[in-house]
C-alpha positions in Angstrom: 11.3 -18.7 23.7 9.3 -17.2 20.8 11.1 -14.9 18.4 9.4 -11.7 17.1 10.6 -9.7 14.1 9.5 -6.1 13.7 9.8 -4.7 10.2 10.1 -0.9 10.1 10.3 0.9 6.7 12.3 4.2 7.0 12.6 7.1 4.5 14.2 10.3 5.8 13.3 9.5 9.4 16.3 10.8 11.3 14.1 12.7 13.7 11.7 9.9 14.5 14.2 7.0 14.9 15.5 7.9 18.4 11.9 8.4 19.7 10.8 5.1 18.2 13.8 3.1 19.5 13.4 4.5 23.0 9.7 3.4 23.1 10.5 0.0 21.6 13.1 -0.6 24.3 10.4 -0.1 26.9 8.1 -2.6 25.1 10.9 -5.2 24.6 11.7 -4.9 28.3 8.1 -5.4 29.2 7.8 -8.4 26.9 10.8 -10.2 28.4 9.4 -13.6 27.4 10.0 -12.8 23.7 13.2 -12.6 21.8 13.1 -9.5 19.5 14.8 -8.4 16.3 14.0 -5.0 14.7 14.6 -4.9 11.0 14.9 -1.3 9.8 14.6 -0.9 6.0 16.3 2.3 4.8 14.4 3.1 1.6 17.1 5.2 0.0 17.0 8.1 2.5 18.9 11.3 1.8 19.4 12.4 5.4 21.2 10.7 8.4 18.8 7.8 8.6 21.3 5.2 7.6 24.0 6.6 9.9 21.6 6.4 12.8 20.7 2.8 12.0 24.3 1.8 11.9 24.9 3.4 15.3 21.8 1.6 16.7 23.1 -1.7 15.3 26.5 -1.3 17.0 24.8 -0.3 20.2 22.1 -3.0 20.2 22.4 -6.2 18.3 18.7 -6.6 18.2 18.5 -3.7 15.7 19.3 -4.9 12.1 19.2 -2.7 9.0 18.8 -3.1 5.3 19.6 -0.2 3.0 18.4 0.2 -0.6 20.5 1.6 -3.5 17.7 4.2 -4.1 14.1 4.9 -3.1 12.0 1.9 -4.1 8.9 2.8 -2.1 7.3 1.6 1.1 5.9 -1.5 -0.5 9.3 -2.7 -1.5 10.6 -1.9 2.0 7.9 -4.0 3.6 8.7 -6.9 1.2 12.4 -6.7 1.9 11.8 -6.6 5.7 9.4 -9.6 5.6 11.9 -11.5 3.4 14.7 -10.9 6.0 12.6 -11.6 9.1 13.5 -14.7 11.0 10.9 -14.6 13.8 8.1 -17.0 14.6 5.9 -13.9 14.7 6.4 -10.9 12.4 5.1 -7.4 12.8 5.0 -4.5 10.3 4.8 -0.9 11.6 5.7 2.7 10.8 8.6 4.4 12.6 6.7 7.7 13.1 4.8 6.4 16.1 1.4 6.6 14.3 1.4 2.9 14.9 1.5 2.7 18.7 4.1 0.2 19.8 2.1 -0.1 23.1 -0.4 -2.4 21.2 2.2 -5.1 20.6 1.8 -6.9 24.0 -2.0 -7.2 23.4 -1.5 -8.3 19.8 1.0 -11.0 20.9 -1.4 -12.1 23.7 -4.2 -12.6 21.2 -2.1 -14.8 18.9 -0.9 -16.8 21.8 -4.3 -17.4 23.5 -6.8 -17.2 20.6 -7.0 -19.0 17.2 -6.0 -16.1 15.0 -3.3 -16.0 12.4 -3.0 -12.2 12.4 -3.8 -9.2 14.5 -4.3 -6.1 12.4 -5.1 -2.5 13.4 -7.4 0.2 12.0 -7.9 3.8 13.0 -11.3 4.5 14.6 -11.2 8.2 13.7 -9.1 10.6 11.5 -8.8 13.4 14.1 -6.1 15.9 13.1 -6.1 14.9 9.5 -7.0 17.4 6.7 -10.7 17.0 5.8 -10.0 16.6 2.1 -7.5 13.9 2.7 -10.0 12.0 5.0 -12.7 12.3 2.4 -10.5 11.0 -0.4 -9.4 8.1 1.8 -12.9 7.1 2.8 -14.0 7.4 -0.8 -11.2 5.0 -1.9 -12.2 2.3 0.6 -15.9 2.6 -0.6 -14.9 2.3 -4.2 -12.5 -0.6 -4.0 -14.8 -2.6 -1.7 -17.5 -2.2 -4.3 -15.5 -3.3 -7.3 -13.1 -5.8 -5.7 -13.7 -9.3 -4.3 -10.9 -8.6 -1.8 -12.5 -6.6 1.1 -10.2 -4.0 2.6 -11.2 -2.7 6.0 -11.7 1.1 6.1 -8.9 2.9 8.0 -6.7 -0.2 7.9 -3.1 0.3 8.8 0.0 -1.7 7.7 0.5 -2.2 11.4 -0.1 -5.9 12.1 1.4 -9.0 13.8 1.4 -12.2 11.9 2.3 -15.8 12.4 5.1 -17.3 10.3 2.8 -19.3 8.0 0.9 -16.1 7.0 4.2 -14.3 6.3 5.4 -17.1 4.1 2.1 -16.9 2.2 2.6 -13.2 1.6 6.2 -13.7 0.4 4.9 -16.2 -2.2 3.2 -13.2 -3.9 6.4 -11.7 -5.3 4.7 -9.4 -7.8 6.4 -6.2 -8.7 3.4 -3.9 -8.4 2.5 -4.4 -4.7 -0.4 -3.2 -2.6 0.1 -4.7 0.8 -3.3 -3.9 2.3 -4.8 -6.0 -0.5 -2.2 -8.8 -0.3 -2.7 -9.2 3.4 -6.4 -9.7 2.8 -6.1 -11.8 -0.3 -4.0 -14.5 1.3 -6.7 -15.1 3.8 -6.0 -16.4 7.3 -8.1 -15.4 10.4 -7.5 -11.8 11.4 -8.6 -9.9 14.4 -8.9 -6.2 14.2 -7.9 -3.8 16.9 -9.1 -0.2 16.8 -7.1 2.8 18.1 -7.6 6.6 17.9 -5.6 8.5 15.3 -2.1 9.5 16.6 0.0 12.3 15.0 3.6 11.9 14.0 6.1 12.1 16.7 8.6 14.0 14.5 9.2 15.0 10.9 6.7 15.4 8.1 4.6 12.9 6.2 6.0 11.6 2.9 2.5 10.9 1.5 1.2 13.8 -0.5 -2.3 13.7 -2.0 -0.7 12.9 -5.4 1.2 10.0 -4.0 -1.9 8.7 -2.2 -3.9 9.0 -5.4 -1.2 6.9 -7.3 -1.2 4.4 -4.4 -5.0 4.1 -4.7 -4.8 3.4 -8.4 -2.2 0.7 -7.6 -4.7 -0.9 -5.3 -7.6 -0.7 -7.7 -5.7 -2.1 -10.7 -4.1 -4.7 -8.5 -7.2 -6.2 -7.1 -10.0 -5.4 -9.5 -10.7 -5.6 -13.2 -13.9 -3.7 -12.9 -12.4 -0.6 -14.6 -11.8 -2.7 -17.8 -15.4 -3.8 -17.7 -16.5 -0.2 -17.2 -14.7 0.8 -20.4 -16.5 -1.9 -22.3 -19.9 -0.9 -20.9 -19.3 2.8 -21.7 -18.3 1.8 -25.3 -21.6 -0.2 -25.8 -23.7 2.6 -24.2 -22.3 5.2 -26.6 -22.6 2.9 -29.5 -26.3 2.5 -28.8 -26.7 6.2 -28.2 -25.1 7.0 -31.6 -27.7 4.7 -33.3 -30.5 6.5 -31.5 -29.1 9.9 -32.5 -28.8 8.8 -36.2 -32.4 7.7 -36.2 -33.5 11.1 -34.7 -31.5 13.1 -37.3 -33.0 11.1 -40.1 -36.5 11.5 -38.9 -36.0 15.3 -38.2 -34.5 15.7 -41.7 -37.4 14.0 -43.4 -40.0 16.0 -41.5 -38.4 19.5 -41.2 -35.4 19.4 -43.5 -32.2 21.5 -42.7 -30.0 18.5 -41.6 -27.0 20.7 -40.8 -28.6 22.8 -38.0 -27.2 22.5 -34.5 -23.5 22.0 -35.5 -22.2 23.7 -32.3 -23.8 21.0 -30.2 -22.5 18.4 -32.6 -18.9 19.6 -32.0 -19.5 19.4 -28.2 -20.7 15.8 -28.6 -17.6 14.9 -30.7 -15.4 16.3 -28.0 -17.2 14.5 -25.3 -17.1 11.1 -27.1 -13.4 11.6 -27.9 -12.8 12.3 -24.2 -14.6 9.1 -23.2 -12.6 7.2 -25.8 -9.3 8.5 -24.4 -10.5 7.8 -20.8 -11.2 4.2 -21.7 -7.9 3.9 -23.6 -6.2 5.2 -20.5 -7.8 2.5 -18.3 -6.6 -0.2 -20.7 -3.1 1.5 -20.8 -2.9 1.5 -17.0 -3.5 -2.3 -16.9 -1.1 -2.8 -19.8 1.6 -0.9 -18.1 1.3 -3.1 -15.0 1.6 -6.2 -17.2 4.6 -4.7 -19.0 6.4 -4.1 -15.7 5.6 -7.6 -14.4 6.9 -9.3 -17.5 10.3 -7.4 -17.3 10.9 -9.4 -14.1 12.9 -6.6 -12.4 13.8 -7.1 -8.8 11.5 -5.5 -6.3 14.4 -3.8 -4.6 18.2 -3.7 -4.7 20.2 -3.8 -1.5 23.2 -1.6 -1.2 24.2 -2.3 2.4 23.0 -4.2 5.4 23.9 -5.2 8.9 24.5 -8.8 7.6 26.8 -7.7 4.7 29.6 -10.0 5.9 27.4 -13.0 6.4 26.1 -13.6 2.8 22.4 -12.8 3.3 21.6 -13.6 -0.3 20.1 -10.2 -1.3 20.7 -8.8 -4.7 23.0 -5.8 -4.7 24.5 -3.2 -7.1 
C-alpha cells in the first residue's frame, strides 16, 4: 500500500482546522487504497491552533503535528513538513480550503497512471480577490519570468503532490532564504498542471497583507534572478554617459552665450534625481548582500518546540 504525506502549514487557524479535517476524512475514506499521514506545522500560532492539533493527534493517529518556538514563516513550515514526511508521495496544501482537497484523488491517479513526477495546481481566475492585489500578483509573475531563467507559472499555488524523489531533491536545497514556488520549478522533474477556480477561505482571515506579499515577491526575485544587479550597473553606465553629454553641452553653451551659472534650479533637481538613482542601486546591492549575510550565518531554518513525536527522538533541533 502506498503512503501519502500531507504537509499543512498552520498559523492562527483554529477556525479552519475542524473544517479542513472533516473534509480530509472524507477524502481519506474515499482513497482507501492509500495510507495517509497529515503533518500539521504550527508556525508559532498565538491562538488555540496547537491545542486543537494535539486533540486531533490523540483522536486520530494519522494526524501528526510539529510546533515551532516562534513564527518562522510559511516557507520554514513547508520545509519542516517535507523534512518530516515519510510517504512515498507528499502533498503540500493550505488549511484554509483554498486548496481544494477534492483534487487529491485526481492528482494521485495522474502520478500512478502517467509519467509525471509532480502534479501542481494553479488558479484559473482571481474572482473575489481585490483588484489591486490581483494586479500586483499578475505583475510579479510577468516581471520574474522576464528576468529569471526559472519559469514560474502564473497563479501557481503551493498545492501540489510529488513523488519521493522530487521531495528529496527539494530538501537538498536547504537555503535559509526560501521561495518554494521557485524551488519546485528549479529542481526540474516533469510536472502536470491542474487548473481550478478561485475558492474563498472557509474561515478566518488571510495572513498575507500587501506588504507581506511585496516582501515575498522581493524574496522570489532576489532568490532566482541577478538581473536587478545588472540593472544597477546599466543605470550607472547610462548616467555616466549622460553626464559627459551634459558637460559638453554646458561647455559649448558657455563659449557661445556665456553665463555658465544659469539654470541652477534645474541643476539641483538633477542632483537630487541622480542621488536617488544611486541610493536605489545601492539598495539593490544591499538586498543581495543581506541575503548572503543571512546564508553565511548558517542559522537553522526553524526551531521545533514540540511535536507529536517528542518522545521518539525525531532529530529536530529545539530550544
